N, C-alpha and C positions, 0 to 999 in steps of 0.2 A: 458584404450583406449586412453584417451586424450594424455597420456604421448607418446605413440607410434606415434599418429598423429602429434604432436608437433616436434618430433625428426625428423619424416619424411620430414616435411615442412621445418625445420631448414636446412636440408640436402640439399633440392632442392634450398633453398633460397641462400646457400653458394655456390652451383655450378652456380645459375644464376648471382650471384655476382662476379664470376671469369670470367665470359663473359663479364660482363659490364666493368671490369677493362682494357680490351683491347681498350675501347673507349675512357676511361676517359682523356688519355694524349690529345688525338686530341679535345676532347670537350673542355677541359680546356684551350687550346691555342685560341680556338675560342672565350670563355668568356674572356681572357685576353685582346684580340684585339678588340673585336665587343661589348661585355656586360661586362664591367669592374665593375658596380655596382651590378651585380648578384653574388650570391654565387655560386662558382664553385664546383669541387669535392675535391678540397683540403681545408684543414681545415683553413679557414680565419674567424676571429673574425668579429661581426656584425657591419657594418660601416666602415670596413677597406678599405683604398684605394688601387686600384690595376690598376691604369691608368699610371703607370710608363713607360710602353711601347707603349702607345698612342700617336703618333706625328701627326697624320692625322685622321680627324673626318669623313671620307667618308663611312667607315664601320659601325661606330657607329650610324650615322644617317641613313644610308641604311637599316639596320636591322628594325628599326622603322617605315620607310616608307614602307618596305616590309610586315611588319605585318598589318600596316594600310591599304595597298593597297589590300591585301590578304582578309581583313575582309570587305572591301568595295564590293569586288568582290563575295564573297562566302556567307557570313551572314550578311549583311548591316543592319545597327542599325535602329530600328523603320520602319523595311520593312518586308514584307513576302517573305521570300526566299525559300519556299518549299510549295508543295500541297499535301494533301492526295486524292487520286483518287483510283477508283475501280480497282482490279486486274482481272486477266484472270478466276478466279473461280467463279466470279458474273455472273448470266446471264445478257445476253445483254438487255433484256427487263426491268430489274431493275436498270441498272447501272445510268441512269439519276437521280431517286429518291435519290440511295445511294450516288451518287456524290454531290447532294445538301445537303444532311445531313453531310457529310464529310467536304464541304465547311465551314459550321458552327463550326465543330470541329477545323478545321484549323485556324479560327479567334480566337477561345478561346485559343489554344496552343500558338499561337504567342503573345497574350495579355499577357499570363503568362510569357513568354519569355523577353517581353520589359519590364515589370515591375520587373524582376529579376535582378540579378547580372550577366546575361549570357555575355553581351556585354564587360564588363571590363575583365572577366576572360577569355573570348576566344581570346581577344587580347594577354593576357600573354601567352596562349598557342601557338599563332601564331608566337610570339617572339622565343619560344623553338623550333619551327617547323623549324626555319631557321638553327638551328642545325641539324634536321634530325627527331627528335622525341618530341613528346607533350604527355601529360597526361591530362585529365579532369576527375574531380570526380563529379558525379550528384547524390546528396543525396535528400532525402526527407526534406521538410522545415517545416513552420507552418502555421497557419491559414492565415497569411498575405500573405506570399511568399510561395507557395506551393512546389516549387523547389528551391534547393540551388546548386550553382555550385561553384567549386574551382579548380583553375589550380595548379597541382601539379608539382613544379620544378624537373627538370630531375635527378638532384643529389639525389632527395628524393626517387626515385622509382627504382626498379629492375624489368626487364621484363623477360618473358620466352614464348615460343612459343609452340603450339600442333601440333598434327599430320598434320593439314590442313594449317600449315603456319601462322595462325592469333595468335595474342597475346591472350594467354588463362589464362595467370598467372601474376598477377601483385602484387608485393611486396613494400608496403609503409612504409618507416623508418621515424618514427614522434618522436620527442621530445615533452613531454607534462608534464604539471604541476601536480603534484600528486591529488591536490584538483580538478583538472578538468577532470579526469579519469571518474568519474559517471556522469559529465556534457556531456562529449562527447559519453560515451557509457551507457547509462541509464540501459541496459539490461545486463551488465556485471556481471558475479559473481566472487567477489573478494576473494582471499585467506586471512586468517589472517595476514600473512606477508605484503600484500599490504595495507590492511586496517590499520595496525600500521604504515605504512610509510605515508599513507595520514594523520593520526591524529599526528604523530610526526614531519613531514617534508613536510607540505603542499606545500611549494614553491619551493621545490626541484623538479627537472626534471627527468622524467623516459623515457627510450626508448622504444616505442610502435611499434610493427609490424603489420600492417594490411595487410591481404592476402586475395585475391579474385581469385579464380581458378575454372575453368570449369570443370564440371564432365561429364563422357563419359559412365556412367553406362546404360543410356537411349539414344539411338541416335535418337528417335523421339521426344525428349523433351530437350528443352535448360535448364540447371540447373547450378547454380554456388554456391559454397560454400564461405562462407564470414567468416574469423576468426580474432581474436585479440589475441596476444601473447604478455605477458609481458617479456621483454627481460632480466629484472634483475633476475627473478625468473624461466624464460624459462617455464612459465605456461600460459595455454590458458584460457582467461578470458571470451570468448564469441565467439559462434558459431552458424551461421544461415545458412540455405539453401534457395535460392531464385529460382523460377521456372518462366519460361515464357521468350519471346523475349523481351530484354531490362532489364532485371534482374540484369546484371552487373552494379555496381556502378561506375567503371574505365573504361574509354574509351581512350585507347592508339591509337594514329594514327601517320603515318609516312610520310615523303615527298616522298622518294623512298628508296629503299633497293636492296641489292645485294641478289642473290638465296642464302638462307639457312642461311642469317643473321637476327639477331632479331631487333637491332637499325637500325634506318633510316639514311640516309646521305642527308643533306640539302643543299641549295644554298650557305650557308656560307662557306661549306667545299670546294665547287668548287672555291670559292673566296679567300681562304685563302692565297694562294701564293701572288696574287695581293695586297691583304691586307698588308702583311709583307712587301713587296716591297714598297709600298707607305710609310709606317712607316719608313723603313730604310732611305729612300730617303730624308724625310723630317728631320730626325734625322741628316744626313750628311749635309743638307743645313743649319741648324741651327748650327752645329759645324763649318762650312765655314764662317757663318755670324759672329760668335763670334771670329774667328780668324781673321776675317777682321777688325771688331771693336777694338779688344784689340791687335792684332798682337803678333809676336814673335821677340824677339830682342836679339843681341848678343853684348858682349862689350870685351874689351881688359882686360885680367886679370893682372891689374897693382897694385892692392891693395889700390887704391883710392877710386873707387865707390864701394858702398855698395848695393848690389841687394835687400837686405832686406829693405832698406829705401826708395825704389824708388816707387813713386806713378805716374801712368800714367793718370794725370787729367790737365785739362787746367791751365796754369799758373805756371806748375812746372818747375822749375830750376834745371838741374842735372848737377853737377860739373863733369868735366873731366881732365885728366892728360894732359899736353902739349904734342904736337905731337903723341896724340893717335886719334882714331877713335870714342872714345866714345861709346853712345848707338845707334846701328845701326838696322833697321827693317830687318827681314828675309822675302824675297819675297815668295808668296804662289806658291805651285807646278804647279798650273794650275785653270783654269776658271770652274765653276760648272754650266754653263748655260743649259747644257744638260739635267739638273734635271727637266726643265720643260716640256720636249718632253716625259720623262719617266712618270711623274706624269699624263699628260693628258692621256696617253694611260692606265696606270693603274687605274685611277679612273673611266674611262669608262668601263674598264672591270668588276670593282666592281659594277657598277650601273647595267650593263647588266647582271651580274650573280644574282642580286638580285631583276631583273624585274623592275627595277626603271627607265630606260631608256625611255624617252616620245616621242611620234611621232612628237611632237612640244613643244615649250616652253610655258608652261601654264601661266607665269607670264606676257607676253606680252599683250595678248588679251583673254578676256574670252572664254573658249570652248563651243562651240555649242552641241546641243545634239547628232548631227551626229559625231562630233568628239570624243566625250565620249563615244559613242557606238563603234566606229571604235577602240578607245584605249582599251577597254574591249574585243573586238574581238582579237586584237592583243595579249593581255595578255592570252585570252583563248587558243589562238594557241600555244603560247610558253610555258605554263604550262599544256598541253593536258593530258599528262601521270599523272603527279601529281594530277590534277584535278579530274581523275577518281578515284584514290586511296582515295583522300580525301572525295568523295561521299560515298565510301564504307566503309572507317574506321572512318569518323568523322560524316558527315552529317546524314546519316542513324541512327547509332546508337544513336546518342544525341536525336533525335526525337522519336525513340523507347523507350528510356529511359524515356523522358518525359511523353509519352503516358502511359508507364507502371506505373509511380508514379501516375498520375492523374487517372487512372482507379483504383488503389489501393485505393485511397482516396475516390472513388465514385464520383468524380467531372465530368467525362465523362463516356459515354458507346459506344463502337465502337469495330468492329472485330479486329483481331490481324494483326498487320502491318508486315506482312510476305512477301510481294510482290506478293502473289497469291490473298488473299482476300483484302488486302488493300496494295496499293505500294505508295512510296515517290516520287513524281516528282519535282526536282528541278528548280525553277523559280527565281534562283539568277541572278545578272547581268552577270556573267561569263556564267551561263546555257543559259541565253537569248541571249548571243552573238552567240551561235551555233543556237538556233532557228532563229535568224535574217538571218543566212546563208540559213536555209531552206525557209523563206519567201522570200527572194531575188530569190531563185531558182525557186520557184512557180511563182512569178511575171515575171521572164524571160521566163518560159515554156509558161504562159497565153499570153504574148506579142509575142512571136515568132509564136504561133500557129494561133492567130488572125490575125497578120500581113500576114502570109503565105496562110492560107486557109480560112480567113473570119470569122467573128463572127458567122454565122451560124454553121460551123464545131465545133467552140469552145462550142456553146449550147448543140451539139449533143454529144461531147465528154466528157464534164466536168459537175457535178452535182454542180450547185451554191449553193445549201444548205449544201451539204457535204464540199464544198471548205471553206465556209464561217465559218463552225464548226472548220475545220481543221486549218484555220487562227486564230480563237479565241484562240484555245489551244496553238498555237505557241506564240502569244502574251501575254500569261498567264493571259488571262481574267477569273474570277472567275466564276464557274459553275452556281451561283445563278443568274448571268446575262443573262444566254443564255436559251431560251426556250427549253423545252424537245420535245420529238419527238411527243408526244400527242398534246401538244399546238401547234405545227407547222402545224399538220394535220389539226387542228381544223381552224385554220387561212386559211388555204388553202381552207377548205370546205366552209367557209364562203365567200370567194373570189369567189368561183365558182358560190355559189347563188346569189351573186351580178351581176355577169356577166350574168347568165341566165335571171334575171330581167331586165337587160339593152340591152339584144339582140335587141328588135324592135328599140332601139334607134342607134344601130350601122349600119347606113345607110351611103353611101358614102357622103361627102359634096357636096352642090351645088357650082357652080362657083362663087367665091368671099365671099364664107361662110367659117368660122373658123370651123376647127374639133373639136368635142367634146371629151374634156379632160378626162372625166370619162370613155368613151368609148375606148380610147386609153389605159387607165389604165387597163381596164379589158383584153385587148390584151396582156399586158405586162405580167400580173399575169398568164395568160394560157401559154404563152411561157417560162415563168420562171418554170412552172410546168413540161413542157416538158423536 
């Protein structure tokens, strides 16, 4: 049975690998021009320099800035960038209590994320995302770090999609030392041949293929099969089945993709033409500079001057025959001043493609809070479509996977994060930029109605209590800071009692007498209730 499964999975792997090869040439070109220190799809040895094509560093620096900007806007360090809130299936009279409990769970989950290696690994994924596709592996950790994250380089994975267009097969190629096989896979069942290799050649490396594929035998339950195949013997050494939302250890997400394609297309692909133009222009400028410094010369072939012994250094005396021109410089064909115009345009195009163009120069004056918010709003508008895909393919699966691991370890108890019982609400700076637009729209509406029809109509039309709760959600205020419905009703009841006790005192003040502030407070509470 295992032999047939291995044969079938290797056939699917080879077919998926043939699809990836169509993108390898394009991705390798981006590696050479933008990420020279990363291993590409070609067989480069570790530490080998591949920066011979780079003459302009705009793209190299721009990729790093793109990853940092995306991380700061989507998953900022030491911040809570998502909330767990009740879904539509939870009864409305129970949502406040459930939201308070989920807020405690959210705090614990992000405490785990902040003490783990998530921040550095997701940054590596965002660098790969500039090409179009990134893969993050989320595995169980130990007692100190319950969750372990690892960014999988794109050349090490092969992807395939299922009937719904989502990535449902992930094949990870991994070279691992023989002595580390049991450490990495303690549940592996090793054949005598593999045990002999571990005993005789512990430092030698073996190619391992990790496979995570979705099972469609039950449409009502999410299941994944996790397999480990030793590629030397073509033997399966481990197979497990994981069930539930968040069971998949590999999370593949893409920037954007064409219909029917598996691998994504990132902003670096859009900027590739400008990147190559910049590098070529700088290369020609350097060649022109070298020619301007050393020059090209011509001499009369009179047999007197030996060109092999001429050194163009200060103080050199070059003999020449009488009545000859001697050594004469050749004038350059033309000026290369137009290069600056081309460079400025191309560099701006690269920054614009990588979303690194600022609204203003941040090096001149410190940015205010309003300016920072406006920059995030501008970035949110530019990457609107990609932001939606990242929410569905990265943010939600990562949190679902972390919840799955913590529930499996017995650290938390909560319903399934499926969007109906519990849903994920993004409160990252990029998501907050959209919320700010909703806040501005509400403020403009309130001001327009109040100025046009007066505050009386505003009090009749708008529920102050519901408007305040709406604003609290848009500002991302934790649910534990907001009183639930029962507490608010109790406060209103106490205020009514105080108002009734103060009714005899609510007499109009005599001429020259100051009004009673307490009585005015009771009137304000009653009008607020209305």
